[in-house]
Structure formats: structure tokens, C-alpha cells
ROLUMVO-384654 format. One record per atom (N, C-alpha, C, O, CB): residue in three letters; x, y, z; atom name; residue number from 1. Coordinates in steps of 0.2 Angstrom, whole numbers, plus 5000, padded with zeros to 4 digits. Glycine has a CB too. Example, Ala and Ser with C-alpha at 12.3 -4.5 7.8 and 13.67 -1.06 7.14 Angstrom:
REC residu    X    Y    Z atome num
REC    Ala 5066 4972 5039     N   1
REC    Ala 5062 4978 5039    CA   1
REC    Ala 5066 4984 5039     C   1
REC    Ala 5071 4983 5042     O   1
REC    Ala 5057 4978 5045    CB   1
REC    Ser 5064 4989 5035     N   2
REC    Ser 5068 4995 5036    CA   2
REC    Ser 5064 5000 5039     C   2
REC    Ser 5067 5006 5040     O   2
REC    Ser 5070 4997 5029    CB   2
This chain:
REC residu    X    Y    Z atome num
REC    Met 4923 5001 5029     N   1
REC    Met 4928 5006 5030    CA   1
REC    Met 4932 5007 5023     C   1
REC    Met 4933 5002 5020     O   1
REC    Met 4933 5006 5035    CB   1
REC    Ala 4933 5013 5021     N   2
REC    Ala 4937 5014 5015    CA   2
REC    Ala 4942 5020 5016     C   2
REC    Ala 4941 5023 5021     O   2
REC    Ala 4932 5016 5009    CB   2
REC    Ile 4947 5020 5012     N   3
REC    Ile 4952 5025 5013    CA   3
REC    Ile 4951 5030 5007     C   3
REC    Ile 4951 5028 5001     O   3
REC    Ile 4959 5022 5013    CB   3
REC    Asp 4951 5036 5008     N   4
REC    Asp 4950 5042 5003    CA   4
REC    Asp 4957 5041 5000     C   4
REC    Asp 4962 5042 5003     O   4
REC    Asp 4949 5049 5006    CB   4
REC    Pro 4958 5040 4993     N   5
REC    Pro 4964 5039 4990    CA   5
REC    Pro 4968 5046 4989     C   5
REC    Pro 4974 5045 4988     O   5
REC    Pro 4963 5036 4983    CB   5
REC    Val 4965 5051 4990     N   6
REC    Val 4968 5058 4990    CA   6
REC    Val 4972 5060 4996     C   6
REC    Val 4978 5061 4996     O   6
REC    Val 4963 5063 4987    CB   6
REC    Cys 4968 5060 5002     N   7
REC    Cys 4970 5062 5008    CA   7
REC    Cys 4972 5057 5013     C   7
REC    Cys 4975 5058 5018     O   7
REC    Cys 4965 5067 5011    CB   7
REC    Gly 4970 5051 5012     N   8
REC    Gly 4971 5045 5016    CA   8
REC    Gly 4967 5045 5022     C   8
REC    Gly 4968 5040 5026     O   8
REC    Gly 4978 5046 5019    CB   8
REC    Met 4962 5049 5022     N   9
REC    Met 4957 5049 5028    CA   9
REC    Met 4953 5042 5027     C   9
REC    Met 4951 5040 5022     O   9
REC    Met 4953 5055 5028    CB   9
REC    Thr 4951 5039 5033     N  10
REC    Thr 4947 5034 5033    CA  10
REC    Thr 4939 5036 5033     C  10
REC    Thr 4937 5041 5037     O  10
REC    Thr 4948 5029 5040    CB  10
REC    Val 4935 5033 5028     N  11
REC    Val 4929 5035 5028    CA  11
REC    Val 4924 5029 5028     C  11
REC    Val 4926 5024 5026     O  11
REC    Val 4928 5039 5021    CB  11
REC    Glu 4918 5030 5030     N  12
REC    Glu 4913 5025 5030    CA  12
REC    Glu 4910 5024 5023     C  12
REC    Glu 4908 5029 5020     O  12
REC    Glu 4907 5026 5035    CB  12
REC    Ala 4911 5019 5020     N  13
REC    Ala 4909 5018 5013    CA  13
REC    Ala 4901 5020 5012     C  13
REC    Ala 4899 5023 5007     O  13
REC    Ala 4910 5011 5010    CB  13
REC    Asn 4897 5018 5017     N  14
REC    Asn 4890 5019 5016    CA  14
REC    Asn 4888 5026 5018     C  14
REC    Asn 4882 5028 5017     O  14
REC    Asn 4886 5014 5021    CB  14
REC    Ser 4892 5030 5021     N  15
REC    Ser 4891 5037 5022    CA  15
REC    Ser 4896 5042 5020     C  15
REC    Ser 4896 5047 5022     O  15
REC    Ser 4890 5038 5030    CB  15
REC    Ala 4900 5040 5015     N  16
REC    Ala 4905 5044 5012    CA  16
REC    Ala 4902 5050 5009     C  16
REC    Ala 4897 5050 5006     O  16
REC    Ala 4909 5040 5007    CB  16
REC    Ala 4905 5056 5010     N  17
REC    Ala 4903 5062 5007    CA  17
REC    Ala 4901 5062 4999     C  17
REC    Ala 4896 5064 4997     O  17
REC    Ala 4907 5068 5008    CB  17
REC    Val 4906 5059 4996     N  18
REC    Val 4905 5058 4989    CA  18
REC    Val 4909 5051 4987     C  18
REC    Val 4913 5049 4990     O  18
REC    Val 4908 5064 4985    CB  18
REC    Gln 4907 5049 4981     N  19
REC    Gln 4910 5043 4978    CA  19
REC    Gln 4911 5044 4971     C  19
REC    Gln 4907 5048 4967     O  19
REC    Gln 4907 5036 4980    CB  19
REC    Glu 4915 5040 4968     N  20
REC    Glu 4916 5040 4960    CA  20
REC    Glu 4918 5033 4958     C  20
REC    Glu 4922 5029 4961     O  20
REC    Glu 4922 5045 4959    CB  20
REC    Glu 4916 5031 4952     N  21
REC    Glu 4918 5025 4949    CA  21
REC    Glu 4923 5026 4945     C  21
REC    Glu 4923 5030 4940     O  21
REC    Glu 4912 5021 4946    CB  21
REC    Tyr 4929 5022 4945     N  22
REC    Tyr 4934 5023 4940    CA  22
REC    Tyr 4937 5016 4939     C  22
REC    Tyr 4939 5012 4943     O  22
REC    Tyr 4940 5027 4943    CB  22
REC    Gln 4937 5014 4933     N  23
REC    Gln 4939 5007 4930    CA  23
REC    Gln 4936 5002 4934     C  23
REC    Gln 4940 4997 4936     O  23
REC    Gln 4947 5007 4930    CB  23
REC    Gly 4930 5002 4935     N  24
REC    Gly 4926 4997 4938    CA  24
REC    Gly 4926 4997 4946     C  24
REC    Gly 4924 4992 4949     O  24
REC    Gly 4928 4990 4936    CB  24
REC    Thr 4930 5001 4949     N  25
REC    Thr 4931 5001 4956    CA  25
REC    Thr 4927 5008 4959     C  25
REC    Thr 4928 5013 4956     O  25
REC    Thr 4938 5001 4959    CB  25
REC    Ile 4924 5007 4964     N  26
REC    Ile 4921 5013 4968    CA  26
REC    Ile 4926 5016 4973     C  26
REC    Ile 4928 5012 4977     O  26
REC    Ile 4914 5011 4971    CB  26
REC    Trp 4927 5022 4972     N  27
REC    Trp 4932 5026 4976    CA  27
REC    Trp 4928 5030 4981     C  27
REC    Trp 4923 5034 4978     O  27
REC    Trp 4937 5030 4972    CB  27
REC    Tyr 4929 5031 4987     N  28
REC    Tyr 4926 5035 4992    CA  28
REC    Tyr 4930 5040 4994     C  28
REC    Tyr 4936 5040 4995     O  28
REC    Tyr 4923 5030 4998    CB  28
REC    Phe 4927 5046 4995     N  29
REC    Phe 4930 5052 4997    CA  29
REC    Phe 4927 5056 5003     C  29
REC    Phe 4921 5055 5004     O  29
REC    Phe 4930 5057 4991    CB  29
REC    Cys 4931 5059 5007     N  30
REC    Cys 4929 5063 5013    CA  30
REC    Cys 4925 5069 5011     C  30
REC    Cys 4921 5072 5015     O  30
REC    Cys 4935 5064 5017    CB  30
REC    Cys 4927 5072 5005     N  31
REC    Cys 4924 5078 5003    CA  31
REC    Cys 4924 5079 4995     C  31
REC    Cys 4928 5075 4992     O  31
REC    Cys 4927 5084 5006    CB  31
REC    Asp 4921 5084 4993     N  32
REC    Asp 4921 5085 4985    CA  32
REC    Asp 4928 5087 4983     C  32
REC    Asp 4929 5086 4977     O  32
REC    Asp 4915 5090 4983    CB  32
REC    Ser 4931 5091 4987     N  33
REC    Ser 4938 5093 4985    CA  33
REC    Ser 4943 5088 4984     C  33
REC    Ser 4946 5088 4979     O  33
REC    Ser 4941 5098 4991    CB  33
REC    Cys 4942 5082 4988     N  34
REC    Cys 4947 5076 4986    CA  34
REC    Cys 4944 5073 4980     C  34
REC    Cys 4949 5071 4976     O  34
REC    Cys 4946 5072 4992    CB  34
REC    Arg 4938 5072 4979     N  35
REC    Arg 4935 5069 4973    CA  35
REC    Arg 4938 5073 4967     C  35
REC    Arg 4940 5070 4962     O  35
REC    Arg 4927 5069 4973    CB  35
REC    Ser 4937 5080 4967     N  36
REC    Ser 4940 5084 4962    CA  36
REC    Ser 4947 5083 4960     C  36
REC    Ser 4949 5083 4954     O  36
REC    Ser 4938 5092 4963    CB  36
REC    Lys 4951 5083 4965     N  37
REC    Lys 4958 5081 4964    CA  37
REC    Lys 4959 5075 4961     C  37
REC    Lys 4963 5074 4956     O  37
REC    Lys 4962 5082 4971    CB  37
REC    Phe 4956 5070 4963     N  38
REC    Phe 4956 5063 4960    CA  38
REC    Phe 4954 5063 4953     C  38
REC    Phe 4958 5060 4949     O  38
REC    Phe 4951 5058 4964    CB  38
REC    Leu 4949 5067 4951     N  39
REC    Leu 4947 5067 4944    CA  39
REC    Leu 4952 5070 4939     C  39
REC    Leu 4951 5069 4933     O  39
REC    Leu 4940 5070 4944    CB  39
REC    Thr 4956 5074 4942     N  40
REC    Thr 4961 5078 4938    CA  40
REC    Thr 4966 5073 4935     C  40
REC    Thr 4969 5074 4930     O  40
REC    Thr 4964 5083 4941    CB  40
REC    Asp 4968 5068 4939     N  41
REC    Asp 4973 5063 4937    CA  41
REC    Asp 4972 5056 4941     C  41
REC    Asp 4976 5055 4946     O  41
REC    Asp 4980 5065 4938    CB  41
REC    Pro 4966 5052 4940     N  42
REC    Pro 4965 5046 4944    CA  42
REC    Pro 4971 5041 4945     C  42
REC    Pro 4971 5038 4950     O  42
REC    Pro 4959 5043 4941    CB  42
REC    Ala 4975 5041 4939     N  43
REC    Ala 4980 5036 4939    CA  43
REC    Ala 4985 5037 4945     C  43
REC    Ala 4988 5032 4948     O  43
REC    Ala 4984 5035 4933    CB  43
REC    Thr 4986 5043 4947     N  44
REC    Thr 4990 5045 4952    CA  44
REC    Thr 4988 5042 4959     C  44
REC    Thr 4992 5040 4963     O  44
REC    Thr 4991 5053 4953    CB  44
REC    Tyr 4982 5042 4960     N  45
REC    Tyr 4979 5040 4966    CA  45
REC    Tyr 4977 5032 4966     C  45
REC    Tyr 4976 5030 4972     O  45
REC    Tyr 4973 5044 4968    CB  45
REC    Thr 4977 5029 4961     N  46
REC    Thr 4975 5022 4961    CA  46
REC    Thr 4980 5017 4960     C  46
REC    Thr 4979 5011 4960     O  46
REC    Thr 4970 5021 4955    CB  46
REC    Gln 4986 5019 4959     N  47
REC    Gln 4992 5015 4958    CA  47
REC    Gln 4995 5013 4965     C  47
REC    Gln 4996 5017 4969     O  47
REC    Gln 4998 5018 4954    CB  47
REC    Pro 4995 5006 4966     N  48
REC    Pro 4998 5004 4973    CA  48
REC    Pro 5005 5007 4974     C  48
REC    Pro 5009 5007 4969     O  48
REC    Pro 4998 4997 4973    CB  48
REC    Glu 5007 5008 4980     N  49
REC    Glu 5014 5010 4981    CA  49
REC    Glu 5018 5004 4980     C  49
REC    Glu 5016 4999 4981     O  49
REC    Glu 5014 5013 4989    CB  49
REC    Thr 5025 5006 4979     N  50
REC    Thr 5029 5000 4978    CA  50
REC    Thr 5034 5001 4984     C  50
REC    Thr 5036 5006 4987     O  50
REC    Thr 5033 5001 4971    CB  50
REC    Met 5037 4995 4986     N  51
REC    Met 5042 4994 4991    CA  51
REC    Met 5047 4989 4988     C  51
REC    Met 5047 4986 4983     O  51
REC    Met 5039 4991 4998    CB  51
REC    Thr 5053 4989 4992     N  52
REC    Thr 5058 4984 4990    CA  52
REC    Thr 5058 4978 4994     C  52
REC    Thr 5058 4978 5000     O  52
REC    Thr 5065 4988 4991    CB  52
REC    Asp 5058 4972 4991     N  53
REC    Asp 5058 4966 4994    CA  53
REC    Asp 5065 4965 4998     C  53
REC    Asp 5070 4966 4995     O  53
REC    Asp 5057 4960 4989    CB  53
REC    Pro 5065 4965 5005     N  54
REC    Pro 5071 4965 5009    CA  54
REC    Pro 5075 4959 5007     C  54
REC    Pro 5081 4959 5009     O  54
REC    Pro 5069 4966 5016    CB  54
REC    Val 5073 4954 5004     N  55
REC    Val 5077 4947 5003    CA  55
REC    Val 5080 4948 4996     C  55
REC    Val 5086 4947 4996     O  55
REC    Val 5072 4941 5003    CB  55
REC    Cys 5076 4949 4991     N  56
REC    Cys 5079 4949 4984    CA  56
REC    Cys 5080 4956 4981     C  56
REC    Cys 5083 4957 4976     O  56
REC    Cys 5075 4945 4980    CB  56
REC    Cys 5078 4961 4985     N  57
REC    Cys 5078 4968 4983    CA  57
REC    Cys 5074 4970 4976     C  57
REC    Cys 5075 4975 4973     O  57
REC    Cys 5086 4970 4981    CB  57
REC    Met 5070 4965 4975     N  58
REC    Met 5065 4967 4969    CA  58
REC    Met 5060 4972 4971     C  58
REC    Met 5058 4972 4977     O  58
REC    Met 5062 4960 4967    CB  58
REC    Glu 5058 4976 4967     N  59
REC    Glu 5052 4981 4968    CA  59
REC    Glu 5046 4977 4968     C  59
REC    Glu 5044 4974 4963     O  59
REC    Glu 5052 4987 4963    CB  59
REC    Val 5042 4978 4973     N  60
REC    Val 5035 4975 4974    CA  60
REC    Val 5030 4980 4976     C  60
REC    Val 5031 4985 4979     O  60
REC    Val 5036 4969 4979    CB  60
REC    Ser 5024 4978 4974     N  61
REC    Ser 5018 4982 4975    CA  61
REC    Ser 5016 4981 4982     C  61
REC    Ser 5016 4975 4985     O  61
REC    Ser 5013 4981 4970    CB  61
REC    Thr 5013 4986 4986     N  62
REC    Thr 5010 4985 4992    CA  62
REC    Thr 5004 4981 4992     C  62
REC    Thr 5001 4980 4998     O  62
REC    Thr 5009 4992 4996    CB  62
REC    Asp 5001 4980 4986     N  63
REC    Asp 4995 4975 4986    CA  63
REC    Asp 4997 4968 4985     C  63
REC    Asp 4993 4964 4984     O  63
REC    Asp 4991 4977 4980    CB  63
REC    Ser 5004 4966 4986     N  64
REC    Ser 5006 4960 4986    CA  64
REC    Ser 5003 4956 4992     C  64
REC    Ser 5002 4958 4997     O  64
REC    Ser 5014 4959 4987    CB  64
REC    Ser 5001 4949 4990     N  65
REC    Ser 4998 4945 4995    CA  65
REC    Ser 5004 4942 5000     C  65
REC    Ser 5002 4939 5005     O  65
REC    Ser 4994 4939 4992    CB  65
REC    Tyr 5010 4943 4998     N  66
REC    Tyr 5016 4941 5002    CA  66
REC    Tyr 5018 4947 5007     C  66
REC    Tyr 5022 4951 5004     O  66
REC    Tyr 5021 4938 4998    CB  66
REC    His 5016 4947 5013     N  67
REC    His 5019 4953 5017    CA  67
REC    His 5018 4950 5024     C  67
REC    His 5014 4946 5026     O  67
REC    His 5014 4959 5016    CB  67
REC    Val 5022 4954 5029     N  68
REC    Val 5022 4952 5036    CA  68
REC    Val 5024 4958 5040     C  68
REC    Val 5027 4963 5037     O  68
REC    Val 5027 4946 5037    CB  68
REC    Glu 5021 4959 5046     N  69
REC    Glu 5023 4964 5050    CA  69
REC    Glu 5028 4962 5055     C  69
REC    Glu 5028 4956 5058     O  69
REC    Glu 5016 4967 5054    CB  69
REC    Tyr 5033 4966 5056     N  70
REC    Tyr 5039 4964 5060    CA  70
REC    Tyr 5041 4970 5064     C  70
REC    Tyr 5043 4975 5060     O  70
REC    Tyr 5045 4961 5056    CB  70
REC    Glu 5041 4970 5070     N  71
REC    Glu 5043 4976 5074    CA  71
REC    Glu 5039 4982 5072     C  71
REC    Glu 5042 4988 5072     O  71
REC    Glu 5050 4977 5074    CB  71
REC    Gly 5033 4982 5071     N  72
REC    Gly 5029 4987 5069    CA  72
REC    Gly 5029 4990 5062     C  72
REC    Gly 5026 4995 5061     O  72
REC    Gly 5030 4993 5074    CB  72
REC    Lys 5032 4987 5058     N  73
REC    Lys 5033 4989 5051    CA  73
REC    Lys 5031 4983 5046     C  73
REC    Lys 5032 4977 5048     O  73
REC    Lys 5040 4991 5049    CB  73
REC    Thr 5027 4985 5041     N  74
REC    Thr 5025 4980 5036    CA  74
REC    Thr 5031 4979 5031     C  74
REC    Thr 5033 4984 5028     O  74
REC    Thr 5018 4981 5033    CB  74
REC    Tyr 5033 4973 5029     N  75
REC    Tyr 5037 4971 5024    CA  75
REC    Tyr 5034 4967 5018     C  75
REC    Tyr 5030 4963 5020     O  75
REC    Tyr 5044 4967 5027    CB  75
REC    Tyr 5035 4969 5012     N  76
REC    Tyr 5032 4966 5006    CA  76
REC    Tyr 5037 4962 5002     C  76
REC    Tyr 5043 4963 5002     O  76
REC    Tyr 5029 4971 5002    CB  76
REC    Phe 5035 4956 5000     N  77
REC    Phe 5039 4951 4996    CA  77
REC    Phe 5036 4950 4989     C  77
REC    Phe 5030 4950 4988     O  77
REC    Phe 5040 4945 5000    CB  77
REC    Cys 5041 4948 4985     N  78
REC    Cys 5039 4946 4978    CA  78
REC    Cys 5035 4939 4978     C  78
REC    Cys 5031 4938 4973     O  78
REC    Cys 5045 4946 4973    CB  78
REC    Cys 5037 4935 4982     N  79
REC    Cys 5035 4928 4982    CA  79
REC    Cys 5035 4924 4989     C  79
REC    Cys 5038 4927 4994     O  79
REC    Cys 5039 4924 4977    CB  79
REC    Glu 5032 4919 4989     N  80
REC    Glu 5032 4915 4996    CA  80
REC    Glu 5039 4913 4998     C  80
REC    Glu 5040 4913 5004     O  80
REC    Glu 5027 4909 4995    CB  80
REC    Ser 5043 4911 4993     N  81
REC    Ser 5050 4909 4995    CA  81
REC    Ser 5054 4915 4999     C  81
REC    Ser 5057 4914 5004     O  81
REC    Ser 5054 4908 4989    CB  81
REC    Cys 5053 4921 4996     N  82
REC    Cys 5056 4927 5000    CA  82
REC    Cys 5053 4928 5007     C  82
REC    Cys 5057 4930 5011     O  82
REC    Cys 5056 4933 4995    CB  82
REC    Leu 5047 4928 5007     N  83
REC    Leu 5043 4928 5013    CA  83
REC    Leu 5046 4923 5018     C  83
REC    Leu 5047 4925 5024     O  83
REC    Leu 5036 4928 5012    CB  83
REC    Gly 5046 4917 5016     N  84
REC    Gly 5049 4912 5021    CA  84
REC    Gly 5056 4913 5023     C  84
REC    Gly 5057 4912 5029     O  84
REC    Gly 5048 4905 5017    CB  84
REC    Lys 5060 4915 5019     N  85
REC    Lys 5067 4917 5021    CA  85
REC    Lys 5067 4922 5026     C  85
REC    Lys 5071 4922 5031     O  85
REC    Lys 5071 4918 5015    CB  85
REC    Phe 5063 4927 5025     N  86
REC    Phe 5063 4933 5029    CA  86
REC    Phe 5060 4930 5036     C  86
REC    Phe 5063 4932 5041     O  86
REC    Phe 5058 4938 5027    CB  86
REC    Asn 5055 4926 5036     N  87
REC    Asn 5052 4924 5043    CA  87
REC    Asn 5057 4920 5047     C  87
REC    Asn 5057 4920 5053     O  87
REC    Asn 5046 4920 5041    CB  87
REC    Ile 5062 4917 5043     N  88
REC    Ile 5067 4913 5047    CA  88
REC    Ile 5072 4917 5051     C  88
REC    Ile 5074 4916 5056     O  88
REC    Ile 5071 4908 5042    CB  88
REC    Glu 5074 4922 5047     N  89
REC    Glu 5079 4927 5050    CA  89
REC    Glu 5078 4934 5048     C  89
REC    Glu 5082 4937 5045     O  89
REC    Glu 5086 4925 5048    CB  89
REC    Pro 5072 4937 5051     N  90
REC    Pro 5071 4944 5049    CA  90
REC    Pro 5076 4949 5051     C  90
REC    Pro 5077 4954 5047     O  90
REC    Pro 5064 4946 5052    CB  90
REC    Ala 5079 4949 5056     N  91
REC    Ala 5084 4954 5058    CA  91
REC    Ala 5090 4954 5053     C  91
REC    Ala 5093 4959 5052     O  91
REC    Ala 5087 4952 5065    CB  91
REC    His 5092 4948 5050     N  92
REC    His 5097 4948 5045    CA  92
REC    His 5096 4952 5039     C  92
REC    His 5100 4956 5037     O  92
REC    His 5098 4941 5043    CB  92
REC    Tyr 5089 4952 5037     N  93
REC    Tyr 5088 4955 5031    CA  93
REC    Tyr 5087 4963 5032     C  93
REC    Tyr 5088 4967 5028     O  93
REC    Tyr 5081 4953 5028    CB  93
REC    Ile 5084 4964 5038     N  94
REC    Ile 5083 4971 5040    CA  94
REC    Ile 5090 4975 5041     C  94
REC    Ile 5091 4980 5039     O  94
REC    Ile 5079 4972 5047    CB  94
REC    Gln 5095 4971 5044     N  95
REC    Gln 5101 4974 5045    CA  95
REC    Gln 5105 4975 5039     C  95
REC    Gln 5108 4980 5038     O  95
REC    Gln 5106 4969 5049    CB  95
REC    Ile 5104 4971 5034     N  96
REC    Ile 5107 4972 5027    CA  96
REC    Ile 5104 4978 5023     C  96
REC    Ile 5108 4982 5021     O  96
REC    Ile 5107 4965 5023    CB  96
REC    His 5098 4978 5023     N  97
REC    His 5094 4983 5019    CA  97
REC    His 5092 4989 5022     C  97
REC    His 5091 4994 5018     O  97
REC    His 5089 4979 5015    CB  97
REC    Tyr 5091 4989 5028     N  98
REC    Tyr 5088 4995 5032    CA  98
REC    Tyr 5093 4998 5037     C  98
REC    Tyr 5090 5002 5041     O  98
REC    Tyr 5082 4993 5035    CB  98
REC    Ala 5099 4996 5037     N  99
REC    Ala 5103 4998 5042    CA  99
REC    Ala 5105 5006 5041     C  99
REC    Ala 5105 5008 5035     O  99
REC    Ala 5110 4995 5042    CB  99
REC    Glu 5105 5010 5046     N 100
REC    Glu 5107 5017 5046    CA 100
REC    Glu 5114 5017 5043     C 100
REC    Glu 5118 5014 5046     O 100
REC    Glu 5106 5020 5053    CB 100
REC    Pro 5116 5022 5039     N 101
REC    Pro 5122 5023 5036    CA 101
REC    Pro 5127 5026 5042     C 101
REC    Pro 5133 5027 5041     O 101
REC    Pro 5123 5028 5031    CB 101
């Protein structure tokens, strides 16, 4: 399985409508229209999303190997230490950083 980087649709890599190699990675698309959009500005679609580490407030990439799912949401961390602190008391960090105003 692969994710079309333009529309987010799940596609089967072995039966994707189209594919394109960009910087050594094969990207799979649901249709030629998505491939065309990708080719106009590939960097827009290949950069990982960033999130805020709820422990230290550092900006981290969603491709970080330090992440955990808590109450149906995935949280990302800059390092093993922040992940460990979060795992000890997740509600504390969510209350501080994600409380409704």
C-alpha cells in the first residue's frame, strides 16, 4: 500500500494508475491528474508534515521515529527522553499544550 502524496488516497503500489520517481523514491498516484500536480512542485508534496513536541514544544517532523498514539491521536517527539516523559504522564502534557482556550 502507498499513499498518493497529492490527494492522500491509498493506492496499491503494484497496481497504481501512475508512478513517478523523484529524488530516488518512487511515488504512486491514483490518477494522472495527481501526478501532474505533483510534477509542478514535488517539494510541496514530499516534505513531511511538522508537529509540536508536547513535552519540549520543539517542532518535529511526522517521520520522527519517536511517536505514540494516545486517545486516538498520534503525538510526535524530538527524542526518546521527551517520549518517555510523555508516556509517564500524558494527560499533563496534553492539558498544558492542547487545552481549549
